[in-house]
C-alpha positions as CSV (number, residue, x, y, z in Angstrom):
1,X,-17.1,-2.2,24.1
2,X,-18.4,-1.8,20.6
3,X,-17.5,-5.4,19.8
4,X,-19.2,-6.6,22.9
5,X,-22.4,-4.6,22.0
6,X,-22.4,-6.1,18.4
7,X,-22.0,-9.6,19.7
8,X,-24.5,-9.2,22.5
9,X,-27.0,-7.7,20.0
10,X,-26.6,-10.6,17.6
11,X,-24.7,-8.6,14.9
12,X,-22.5,-11.5,13.9
13,X,-22.6,-11.1,10.2
14,X,-19.7,-10.2,8.0
15,X,-18.7,-6.7,7.1
16,X,-16.0,-5.2,4.8
17,X,-13.9,-2.4,6.1
18,X,-11.6,-0.2,4.1
19,X,-8.3,1.3,5.6
20,X,-7.5,4.3,3.5
21,X,-6.0,7.9,3.7
22,X,-8.6,10.6,3.6
23,X,-6.0,13.2,2.6
24,X,-2.3,13.9,2.0
25,X,0.0,15.9,4.3
26,X,0.3,19.5,3.1
27,X,2.4,19.8,-0.1
28,X,2.7,16.0,-0.6
29,X,1.8,14.4,-3.9
30,X,1.6,10.8,-2.9
31,X,2.0,8.2,-0.1
32,X,3.9,4.9,-0.1
33,X,1.9,1.9,1.2
34,X,3.7,0.0,3.9
35,X,3.0,-2.2,7.0
36,X,1.3,-5.1,5.3
37,X,3.7,-7.8,6.5
38,X,3.5,-6.7,10.2
39,X,-0.3,-6.7,9.8
40,X,-0.4,-10.3,8.5
41,X,2.0,-11.4,11.2
42,X,-0.4,-9.8,13.8
43,X,-3.5,-11.4,12.3
44,X,-1.9,-14.9,12.3
45,X,-1.3,-14.7,16.0
46,X,-4.5,-12.8,16.9
47,X,-5.7,-14.3,20.2
48,X,-7.0,-13.4,23.7
49,X,-5.4,-15.2,26.5
50,X,-7.4,-16.7,29.4
51,X,-6.0,-14.0,31.7
52,X,-7.0,-11.2,29.3
53,X,-10.6,-12.6,29.0
54,X,-10.8,-13.0,32.8
55,X,-9.7,-9.4,33.3
56,X,-12.3,-8.1,30.8
57,X,-15.0,-10.2,32.4
58,X,-14.2,-8.8,35.9
59,X,-14.5,-5.1,34.8
60,X,-17.7,-3.5,36.1
61,X,-18.4,-1.9,32.7
62,X,-18.9,-5.4,31.2
63,X,-21.3,-6.6,33.9
64,X,-24.3,-6.7,31.5
65,X,-22.5,-8.4,28.7
66,X,-23.6,-12.1,28.2
67,X,-21.1,-14.8,29.0
68,X,-21.3,-15.9,25.3
69,X,-19.2,-12.9,24.4
70,X,-16.3,-13.9,26.7
71,X,-16.6,-17.5,25.5
72,X,-16.3,-16.3,21.9
73,X,-13.2,-14.2,22.9
74,X,-11.5,-17.2,24.4
75,X,-11.9,-19.1,21.2
76,X,-11.2,-16.2,18.8
77,X,-8.8,-16.5,15.9
78,X,-8.9,-14.4,12.7
79,X,-10.6,-16.3,10.0
80,X,-11.4,-13.4,7.7
81,X,-10.2,-12.2,4.3
82,X,-7.7,-9.5,3.6
83,X,-7.0,-7.7,0.3
84,X,-4.1,-5.2,0.2
85,X,-2.0,-3.0,-1.9
86,X,1.6,-4.3,-2.2
87,X,4.1,-2.6,0.0
88,X,6.1,0.1,-1.8
89,X,3.2,1.1,-4.0
90,X,2.3,4.8,-4.3
91,X,-1.3,5.5,-3.2
92,X,-3.6,8.5,-3.1
93,X,-6.5,9.8,-1.0
94,X,-9.6,7.6,-0.6
95,X,-7.9,4.5,-2.1
96,X,-8.1,1.5,0.2
97,X,-4.6,0.3,1.2
98,X,-6.2,-2.6,3.1
99,X,-9.6,-4.2,2.8
100,X,-10.7,-6.5,5.6
101,X,-13.8,-8.8,5.5
102,X,-14.7,-10.5,8.8
103,X,-17.6,-10.6,11.3
104,X,-18.2,-7.0,12.2
105,X,-17.5,-7.5,15.9
106,X,-14.1,-9.1,15.0
107,X,-13.1,-6.4,12.5
108,X,-13.9,-3.8,15.2
109,X,-11.4,-5.3,17.6
110,X,-8.7,-4.9,14.9
111,X,-9.2,-1.2,14.1
112,X,-6.7,0.4,16.4
113,X,-3.9,-2.1,15.7
114,X,-4.4,-1.9,11.9
115,X,-4.3,1.9,12.0
116,X,-1.2,1.8,14.1
117,X,0.8,-0.7,12.0
118,X,-0.3,0.7,8.5
119,X,-0.4,4.3,9.6
120,X,3.1,4.4,11.2
121,X,4.7,2.3,8.4
122,X,3.1,4.3,5.6
123,X,4.0,7.6,7.2
124,X,7.7,6.7,7.5
125,X,8.0,5.0,4.1
126,X,6.4,8.0,2.4
127,X,8.7,10.4,4.2
128,X,11.8,8.3,3.4
129,X,10.8,8.2,-0.3
130,X,10.6,12.0,-0.3
131,X,13.9,12.3,1.4
132,X,15.6,9.9,-1.0
133,X,14.1,11.7,-3.9
134,X,15.4,15.0,-2.6
135,X,18.9,13.6,-2.1
136,X,19.2,12.3,-5.6
137,X,22.4,10.3,-6.0
138,X,23.4,11.1,-2.4
139,X,22.6,8.6,0.4
140,X,20.1,9.2,3.2
141,X,20.8,7.3,6.5
142,X,18.2,6.4,9.1
143,X,19.2,7.9,12.5
144,X,15.6,7.9,13.9
145,X,15.6,5.0,16.4
146,X,16.7,6.9,19.5
147,X,13.8,9.3,19.0
148,X,11.2,6.5,18.6
149,X,8.7,5.7,21.4
150,X,10.0,2.2,21.9
151,X,11.7,-0.9,20.4
152,X,8.7,-1.9,18.3
153,X,8.1,1.5,16.8
154,X,11.8,1.9,16.1
155,X,11.9,-1.4,14.3
156,X,8.8,-0.7,12.3
157,X,10.1,2.7,11.3
158,X,13.5,1.3,10.3
159,X,11.8,-1.3,8.1
160,X,9.5,1.3,6.5
161,X,12.4,3.7,6.0
162,X,14.3,1.0,4.1
163,X,11.3,0.4,1.8
164,X,11.2,4.1,1.3
165,X,14.8,4.3,0.1
166,X,17.2,5.0,3.0
167,X,20.7,3.5,2.4
168,X,21.4,2.2,6.0
169,X,20.1,2.3,9.6
170,X,21.7,2.7,13.0
171,X,19.1,0.2,14.4
172,X,21.1,-3.1,14.8
173,X,18.0,-5.1,15.6
174,X,16.2,-4.0,12.5
175,X,19.4,-4.5,10.5
176,X,19.5,-8.2,11.6
177,X,15.7,-8.8,11.2
178,X,15.3,-7.2,7.8
179,X,18.8,-7.4,6.3
180,X,19.2,-3.6,6.2
181,X,22.8,-2.4,5.8
182,X,24.0,-1.1,9.3
183,X,25.7,2.1,10.0
184,X,27.9,2.7,13.1
185,X,28.5,5.7,15.1
186,X,31.7,6.4,17.2
187,X,30.3,8.3,20.1
188,X,32.1,10.6,22.5
189,X,31.8,7.9,25.1
190,X,33.6,5.5,22.9
191,X,36.4,8.0,22.3
192,X,36.6,8.7,26.1
193,X,36.9,5.0,26.9
194,X,40.1,4.8,24.8
195,X,41.6,8.0,26.0
196,X,43.0,8.9,22.6
197,X,41.1,9.4,19.3
198,X,43.7,7.6,17.3
199,X,43.5,4.5,19.5
200,X,39.7,4.5,19.4
201,X,39.6,4.8,15.7
202,X,42.2,2.1,15.2
203,X,40.3,-0.3,17.4
204,X,37.0,0.3,15.6
205,X,38.6,-0.1,12.2
206,X,40.0,-3.5,13.1
207,X,36.5,-4.9,13.5
208,X,34.4,-2.6,11.3
209,X,36.8,-1.2,8.6
210,X,34.0,0.3,6.4
211,X,31.7,1.6,9.1
212,X,31.7,4.5,11.5
213,X,32.4,8.2,11.4
214,X,33.8,11.0,13.5
215,X,31.5,13.7,14.7
216,X,33.1,17.1,14.5
217,X,32.4,19.6,17.4
218,X,29.3,21.6,16.9
219,X,31.0,24.8,18.0
220,X,34.2,24.5,15.9
221,X,33.9,21.8,13.3
222,X,36.9,23.0,11.3
223,X,39.1,23.1,14.4
224,X,37.9,19.6,15.3
225,X,39.8,18.3,12.2
226,X,43.1,18.8,14.1
227,X,42.5,15.7,16.1
228,X,43.1,13.6,12.9
229,X,46.6,15.1,12.2
230,X,48.5,11.9,13.0
231,X,46.1,9.4,11.3
232,X,44.3,11.5,8.7
233,X,44.8,8.9,5.9
234,X,42.5,6.6,7.8
235,X,39.5,9.0,8.2
236,X,37.0,8.2,5.5
237,X,33.9,10.1,6.9
238,X,33.3,13.1,9.2
239,X,30.0,14.3,10.4
240,X,28.8,17.8,10.7
241,X,25.7,18.6,12.8
242,X,24.8,22.2,12.2
243,X,21.9,24.5,11.4
244,X,23.8,26.1,8.6
245,X,25.0,23.0,6.8
246,X,25.7,24.7,3.5
247,X,28.3,27.3,4.8
248,X,29.7,24.9,7.4
249,X,30.2,22.0,5.0
250,X,32.0,24.3,2.5
251,X,34.4,25.4,5.2
252,X,35.0,21.9,6.3
253,X,35.5,20.7,2.8
254,X,38.1,23.4,2.1
255,X,39.9,22.6,5.4
256,X,39.9,18.8,4.6
257,X,41.4,19.5,1.2
258,X,44.1,21.7,2.6
259,X,45.0,19.0,5.1
260,X,45.4,16.4,2.3
261,X,42.1,14.7,3.2
262,X,40.5,14.9,-0.2
263,X,39.2,11.4,0.0
264,X,37.4,12.1,3.3
265,X,33.6,12.5,2.8
266,X,31.2,14.6,4.8
267,X,28.0,13.4,6.5
268,X,25.5,16.1,7.2
269,X,22.9,16.2,9.9
270,X,20.8,18.7,11.9
271,X,17.0,18.8,11.8
272,X,17.0,17.6,8.2
273,X,13.9,17.1,6.1
274,X,13.3,16.8,2.4
275,X,13.0,20.6,1.9
276,X,16.4,21.2,3.5
277,X,18.1,18.4,1.7
278,X,16.7,19.5,-1.6
279,X,18.1,23.0,-0.9
280,X,21.5,21.7,-0.1
281,X,21.6,19.5,-3.2
282,X,20.5,22.4,-5.4
283,X,23.3,24.6,-3.9
284,X,25.8,21.8,-4.5
285,X,26.8,21.4,-0.9
286,X,29.9,19.2,-0.5
287,X,27.9,16.6,1.5
288,X,28.0,12.9,0.4
289,X,25.4,11.6,2.9
290,X,22.5,12.9,5.0
291,X,21.7,11.6,8.4
292,X,18.0,12.0,9.2
293,X,16.7,11.4,12.7
294,X,13.5,13.2,13.8
295,X,11.8,13.2,10.4
296,X,12.1,9.4,10.2
297,X,11.0,8.8,13.9
298,X,7.8,10.7,13.5
299,X,5.5,7.7,12.9
300,X,2.4,9.8,12.4
301,X,1.6,12.3,9.7
302,X,-1.6,14.1,10.9
303,X,-2.4,15.3,7.4
304,X,-2.8,11.7,6.2
305,X,-6.0,11.2,8.3
306,X,-6.0,7.4,8.0
307,X,-9.5,6.0,8.4
308,X,-10.8,2.5,9.0
309,X,-14.5,2.5,8.0
310,X,-17.1,0.0,7.1
311,X,-17.9,-0.1,3.3
312,X,-20.3,-3.1,3.1
313,X,-22.6,-4.8,5.6
314,X,-24.3,-8.2,5.7
315,X,-28.1,-7.7,6.2
316,X,-29.6,-11.1,6.5
317,X,-28.6,-13.0,3.4
318,X,-27.7,-9.9,1.5
319,X,-24.6,-7.7,1.3
320,X,-25.4,-4.0,1.1
321,X,-23.2,-1.0,0.7
322,X,-22.7,1.0,3.9
323,X,-23.9,4.6,3.1
324,X,-24.7,6.1,6.5
325,X,-22.6,8.9,8.0
326,X,-19.5,7.4,9.6
327,X,-19.0,4.7,6.9
328,X,-16.3,4.7,4.2
329,X,-16.2,7.7,2.0
330,X,-17.2,5.5,-0.9
331,X,-19.4,2.5,-0.2
332,X,-19.2,-1.1,-1.4
333,X,-16.6,-3.7,-1.9
334,X,-14.1,-1.9,-4.1
335,X,-11.0,-2.3,-6.3
336,X,-8.5,0.3,-7.3
337,X,-7.4,0.2,-10.9
338,X,-4.2,2.0,-11.9
339,X,-3.8,3.5,-15.4
340,X,-0.9,5.5,-16.7
341,X,-2.8,8.8,-16.5
342,X,-5.2,8.2,-13.6
343,X,-6.6,5.8,-11.0
344,X,-10.1,4.4,-10.9
345,X,-12.0,3.5,-7.8
346,X,-14.7,0.9,-8.8
347,X,-16.8,-1.8,-7.4
348,X,-15.1,-5.2,-7.4
349,X,-17.9,-6.5,-9.7
350,X,-17.0,-3.8,-12.2
351,X,-13.2,-4.3,-12.2
352,X,-13.1,-6.9,-15.0
353,X,-14.3,-4.5,-17.6
354,X,-11.2,-2.4,-17.3
355,X,-8.4,-4.8,-16.4
356,X,-7.0,-4.9,-20.0
357,X,-6.0,-1.3,-19.8
358,X,-5.4,-0.9,-16.1
359,X,-4.1,-3.2,-13.4
360,X,-5.7,-3.9,-10.0
361,X,-3.9,-2.7,-6.9
362,X,-5.8,-4.7,-4.3
363,X,-4.9,-8.4,-4.2
364,X,-5.9,-11.2,-1.9
365,X,-3.2,-11.7,0.7
366,X,-5.2,-13.7,3.3
367,X,-8.2,-16.0,2.8
368,X,-10.1,-17.4,5.7
369,X,-7.3,-16.4,8.0
370,X,-4.5,-18.1,6.0
371,X,-1.9,-16.4,3.9
372,X,-2.2,-16.7,0.2
373,X,1.6,-16.6,-0.3
374,X,4.7,-16.7,1.9
375,X,6.1,-13.4,3.1
376,X,7.6,-11.2,0.4
377,X,11.3,-10.3,0.6
378,X,11.7,-6.7,1.8
379,X,14.0,-5.9,-1.1
380,X,11.0,-6.5,-3.5
381,X,9.0,-3.8,-1.7
382,X,12.0,-1.5,-1.9
383,X,12.5,-2.1,-5.6
384,X,8.8,-1.7,-6.2
385,X,8.8,1.7,-4.5
386,X,11.9,2.8,-6.5
387,X,10.3,1.9,-9.8
388,X,6.8,3.1,-9.1
389,X,7.7,6.4,-7.4
390,X,10.3,7.0,-10.1
391,X,7.5,6.7,-12.7
392,X,5.3,9.3,-11.1
393,X,5.2,12.7,-12.8
394,X,7.7,15.2,-11.5
395,X,4.9,17.4,-10.2
396,X,3.8,14.7,-7.8
397,X,7.3,14.0,-6.6
398,X,8.3,17.6,-6.0
399,X,9.0,18.6,-2.4
400,X,5.9,20.8,-2.7
401,X,3.7,19.0,-5.2
402,X,2.5,21.0,-8.1
403,X,-0.1,18.6,-9.3
404,X,-2.7,16.2,-8.0
405,X,-3.3,12.6,-9.1
406,X,-6.5,12.1,-11.0
407,X,-8.5,9.5,-9.0
408,X,-11.8,8.8,-10.7
409,X,-15.0,7.2,-9.4
410,X,-16.9,4.5,-11.4
411,X,-20.6,4.8,-12.1
412,X,-21.2,1.8,-9.8
413,X,-19.5,3.5,-6.9
414,X,-21.3,6.8,-7.6
415,X,-24.6,5.0,-7.7
416,X,-23.9,3.1,-4.5
417,X,-23.0,6.3,-2.7
418,X,-26.4,7.7,-3.7
419,X,-28.1,4.6,-2.4
420,X,-29.3,3.5,-5.9
């Protein structure tokens, strides 16, 4: 409706919108940018079908909208420009992750989809990075797909979790699409189908010798080890799902060692998040891997408060910063410069004065609707996250951050905000 009003009123000029987090979730020190590749793929195929246009035209609420709007929709493709922060880059409040320049009515049509793709991916990548940081040298596995709202959200979450640092995923489709190492689960149904645990395990190992694990009974995990008595040498991994993982893992470890299963490792699960994992690591729990489900399926982090706001408008032949209430927190077409000790949010026209000491985070990724470069390998985003998050101060990386990144505002941005 907003886009239809713009178009009908003759507001066809270009506008620049910023997509940025207004805040961090409580206790977090950073976010990890993700979702750019899904955004570019979406923009390349951005269309309205004849059926969709006809359906819109038939709605009573659109009865006063001129036919020219529906004609424009039927011919619409994205021909704008996009600047973005590379996936895997740590970002902070009020820093644009994505900058879109397009006719204002077109950019308005994109808002919800952009917030979905970038918001969900950034939330999961950030959470995964914090989980991986908390686990240290131990692996974190993505078990979130069954808790996702659907196939698309599960795939996006698995992709983002891999950028963030998980070691493997149970999502086979995402594993194939993004070359993420898979991790298999031997369910109770699988065991029941074979009638005997030893037969089931032997069958699985023929085809997947390095994958899979046995889940121990929740009510008696130590007693559950008895099922391996006749083939204990073949059991490489057992899973404990328990609220008290520290005490239970110690009991299971002791029982494994007594049974001559010292090479068998323990996979821990059970409502895990970065705080619980950090506590288990600090207590030296005998857990080699952590399986995380719900925390990696939550594709929203309310505290992030992602916003898509206009920063610059075309008024006749001039481009002017958008300063009215409801526009971007900081107006103008901006760049984010990263220095070792701080970040600087400046106008794009100012950026050249500082690029010898700092480096720009926003780079052109789409010009006039066409990609600037081919898609980046996902491994590059993962490596970037590892290097850049690893370089952050310990206070920002802590489970409960003890410091805040210094994000400064240039004189140009400050003047634009005051309407000068």
